[in-house]
N, C-alpha and C positions, 0 to 999 in steps of 0.2 A: 589382479582385478583393478582396473583403472577407469576413470571418467574425467570429463572436463565440464566445469561450470562457467558459463559466460554471462557477465553483467557489467555494465559500464562502471558502476560504483561498487567498491568493495573496501571493507575496513583496511586501513585506518581512515579512509574517507567515510563520511557519515552517510545516512540514508537508510530507510527501512528495507528497501530491496537488497541493498548490499549486506545489511546485517542478517537478513533472512537467508541469503546465499551462504554467508559465513556459517550460520547455524547448521545448515544442511551439510556443508563441507566437513565440519567437525564431526557431525554424526556419522557420516559415511566413513571418515577416517577411523573413527573408533570401532567400526565394524569391518575393518580390513580392506577398505577401498583406498587406493592411491588417488588423491584428488588433485587435479590441476585446475587453476582458475585463470581465465583470460579476462582482463579488465583494462580500462583506460587509465584510471588513476586521476580523473578530473575532480574538481571540487564540487561539493554538494551543499547547498544552503539549506539549513533545517532549523526547526523550532524545538527539537528535542535532542539532548546531549546523551551520548553513550560513552562509557569508559574505554580504556585501551584494551585490546584483545590480543591473545596469543594465537599465532597461525600454525596449523599443522599441514597446510596445503602448499603446493608449489605455485607461486604467482608468476604470471606472464603478462607484461604490460605492452600495450600498443600506444601509439602516439596520441596525446590529447591535443586536438586541434583548436578548440574554441570553448570558452566558458562564459562568454558574454551574453547579452540579452537581445541582440538582433535576431529576429525570428528566422530570416532567410539564411543568415550565416550559421545559426544553430542547426537548422534542418540539413543544410549541405554538409556541415561537419559531422552530424549524427549519421548520415548515410555513409560517409566515408569511414567513420569509426566502426560502424556495424560490419561493413565489408572487410575492414582490416582485422576485426576480431574473428570473423569466420575464416579468413585466410590463415591467421595465426593458429586457430584450432586445427585446421586441416594439416598444417605443417607438423603438428605434434604427433599425428598418427595414432590418436587415442580415441576409443569409443566405449560407451555412448557419450553424446553431448547433452548437457542439461542447460537449456537456453532460457534466460529471462527475457524481458522485453525493453530493456534499456541498453543502448539507444533505440529509438523508434525504428521499427522494421529490421531489427536484428534477426527476428524469426524468419523474415523473407530471405536474407542472405544465407542463413544456416540451412533453411529448407532447400534452397537451390544447390548449395554445396553438398549436402547430405544425399540428395537425389542423385547427383552426378557421381559421387564416390561410394554410394551404397553404404552410408554410415547411419547407424541408429541415432535417433535424437529424441529427447524428452522436452516437451514444451511447458514451461512454467508461466502461466498466463497471469501476469501482473496487469498492467494496462494493455488493452488489446489494440493491436495495429494490423491493418490500416483503419479499423473502425474508429479509433480515437480521432483521426483526421476529419471524419464525417461529423462526429459529435462536437468537435471544436469549430465546425463551419469552414474548414479549410479544404474540404473536398465534398463531392456529391456522390451518392451511391451509384449513379449511372455514368460517372466520369471515367474517362479512358484509363487514367493512372490507377484509380481505385480498383476498377475491374481487373486490371492487369495484376496488381498485387494479390487480390483475392484468388484469381485463377491460378497463379503460380503457387500459392500456399496450398491450394486444394490438390495440386498435382502430387505433392509429397506430404501428407499429413504426418504428425508426429507418431512415434511408436508408443508413447505414453503421455498423458496429460496431467499436469498439476494445476488444479483450479483453486480459486480463492473461496469458493462456496458451491453448494449444490446447484443454485440457480445459474451461476456463471458456467458451470460444467454443462448443464443442459443447453444453454445458449450456444456454446461452442460445438457441442455434439450435433446440434441440428444443422450446422453449416459444414460439418466434416463429410468427406466423400466416403468414409467407411466408419464403423463403430470404433471408438477409442477406449482402451483401458485408461483408468484415471484414478488419481488420489485427490482428496479434498484437504487443502492446507490453507486455512485462513491466515492472512498476513498480519503480524503483530501479536501473535499468541505467545505469552510468556508469563511466568509466575513472578510477579514483581513484589518484593518484600519492602515494606515501608520503613525508612530510616527512623530512628528514635528522635532525632533532632528535627524540630519544625523548621522549614525554610524561612529565611528572613522576609520573603515576599508575601507570606501567608498572613492575612489579617489576624490580629490578636483577639479581636472581638468575636462573639459567637454569631457569625453570619453564615448563611448558605453561600458557598463559593462555586462559581461557574467559570468556565474558561473556553477559549478557542486557541488551540496550540497547533502550529504546523502550517501546511500549505493551504492557501486560499487561492486556488487557481481557477482555470476556466470551467472545471467540472463542478465548482462549488459556488454557492450563492451568498455574496457578501450582505445582501439585504436581510438574510436570515439572522446573521450575527448582529447587525444593526438593530433589528427588531427586538432581539433578546435584550441587548444593552438598554434600549429605550424603555422596555417594559419592567426592568428591575426596580425594586424599591431599595434605595440606598440604606434605609434603616435595617433591612433584612438580608440584603444580597451584596456580594462583591464579585467583580469580574476580573479575570486574568487574561491578558491578550499577549500572545507571542507568535507572530505570524510572518510568513514570507510568501512570495508568489505574486501573480499579476494584480490581485485586488488588495494587496497588503497596504500600499500607500493610502488608498481610499479609506480602509478600515482604521488605520492608525490616526489619520486626520480626524475622522468621525469620533473615535473614542477619546481623543484628547480633551474634549469638552465635558467629559463626565468624571466627577470626583470619585465615583465608586468603581472606576476601572484602573487597574495597575498594568502598565505596559512593560514587558520584559523582552530581552533578546532571545532567550531560550529557557527551557525548563528541563532539568535533569529527569531522565526516564524513571528513575527510582522515586521521584517525588510526585508522580502523576496522581497517586492515590490520596494525597492531601486535599485534592480538589473534589468537591461533591459531585458536580455535574459537568461533563465534557460535551461540547457541541460538535456535531459533524453534519455535513450536508452533501448532497449529490443531486445534481440536476437530472430529471428523469431521462433525458436524451443520453446520459452517460450510464444508465443501468447496464450492469454486466461488463461494460467496457473497463471500468475500474471499480474497486471495492475499498473505500477509505480505511486504511489500517489504523488510523487514529482512534476510530470507534472501538475496534477490537482491543487495542492497547489500553484504552481507558477502562473498559470493563474488566480486563485482566488485572488491572491495578486496584480493583475494588470500588471504582467509581461507577456512577450511573451515567446515562447518555440522554441528551436531547438531540433528536435527529430530525433533519428536514430532508426527506427523501420519499420516494414512492415505496409502497409496501411490497413491490416486486423484487427489490434488490436483496442481496445476501446480508447486508448489515442488519436490516429489520428482521429477516428470516432467522438469523443466528442470535440476535441480541435483544429481541423485543421484550423479554421478561424484565430486563434491567433498563428499559428505555421508555421515554415519551417520544411521540412522533408528530410532527407538523407536516401536513400535506403541502408540497410545493404549489405555488400559484398565487393568484391575486389575493386570496383570502388568508394567506400565510401570516401576515403581521397580526391580524385579529386572533387567529388560532394560537400564535405564540403568546400573546398577552393573556389568553385564558389559561394556558399551561403554566406560565410563570406565576399567575395568581394562585395556582393550586400547589405551589412548591413549599409545603410546610416541612419542618424538620422530621416529622413522622413519615411523611410521604417519601422523603429522600432516604430515610433509614430503611424503609421497606424495599425500595429499589436497590439500595446498596447490598442488602442481604441477598436479593435475587442475583446480583452481579457475581457473588461468590459461586453460586451454582452454575451460572453461565461459564465462568472461568474454568471450572472443573470439566465441564463438557468440552470446552475448546481444547484443553490440555489433552484429554483422551483422543479427540479428533486429530490433534497434531501428532501424538504418538503413533496412531494407526497410519497416518499419512507417511511418516518417516519410514515405518516398516515397509509400506507399500512401494515407496520410491527405491529403497534398498533392494527389494525383490525385483523391481523393474531393471535396475542397473545390473543385477546378476543375470537376469534373463536376456538382456540385450548386449551383454559383453561379447566380443568376438570369440568364436570357437578357436581353441588352440590346435 
């Protein structure tokens, strides 16, 4: 019994999608599946560090064309890399394929190849493409290319869906040409044990600690982070900032003027629970197109969450018991100020206690999803 997992990033390179793919590969290996991984091996810039990992899978690398920041070159390189990954998977003659969504439109190349070769495939819906191009303002829903990609994907829907939450699964199901079997596997679920030693960057005084760690890209609102930093009371609060992405330079420049902000290059995943409140945001136009994993990781570490997103997304649906939420929009800064003013040690302690229950629910959801994916691999394997 064999399968292939496709994703641009895979350990030893960083990135939560690569780490998630690694976890699934190891689980399937432990349950008797020979796992092959097709990856690019490019670099991934990130705000959370993970340790070295031992591989049980067979890795197949395709050429890494470009890791720079030029948008046109990145898009062209991503299209070629996705095509190369699909061709490599085809050459291995293994089924089913489990396809993540990095590089963009990898699902498009895989769907076309699998339809042509009658190969079973499982779609792991991290960021949704081509929908992300519309959310980013790079395409219009009535555009020729967008309609082409959507039409081609509908011609050969996946044989099984792995969604990041129930709301995302419902969104994808509504667009599918036929009903899909699916598993719900939120990204970032892990039982993170806190080290005994306090990190050097943690304030020694008894303050409520907040942070924004990780990507601050097009799907996220830098004004939200700025509003939180501005609303904090330096006598009661301290803020940790470790960011990358399109809005990172703006945030770093803004935060440099505040004495109650510590700027770091990265934070070890095991140390996330030392922070009381993690920030996460998602612009409403990105609802279901992506589901920020940093929010899930924070709650699984025992921290609580301050979220700027609509109530329709899976982050709020899954994590609201351990969260505060500010509605995106013009009134967001005032709403953030009201929330920050209410952040007493007792309020934080109550939310942290709720985070423990959320984490246990997420771990049960993850275990059920892993079992469901294993069952799908068994069901979709070629008959001998």
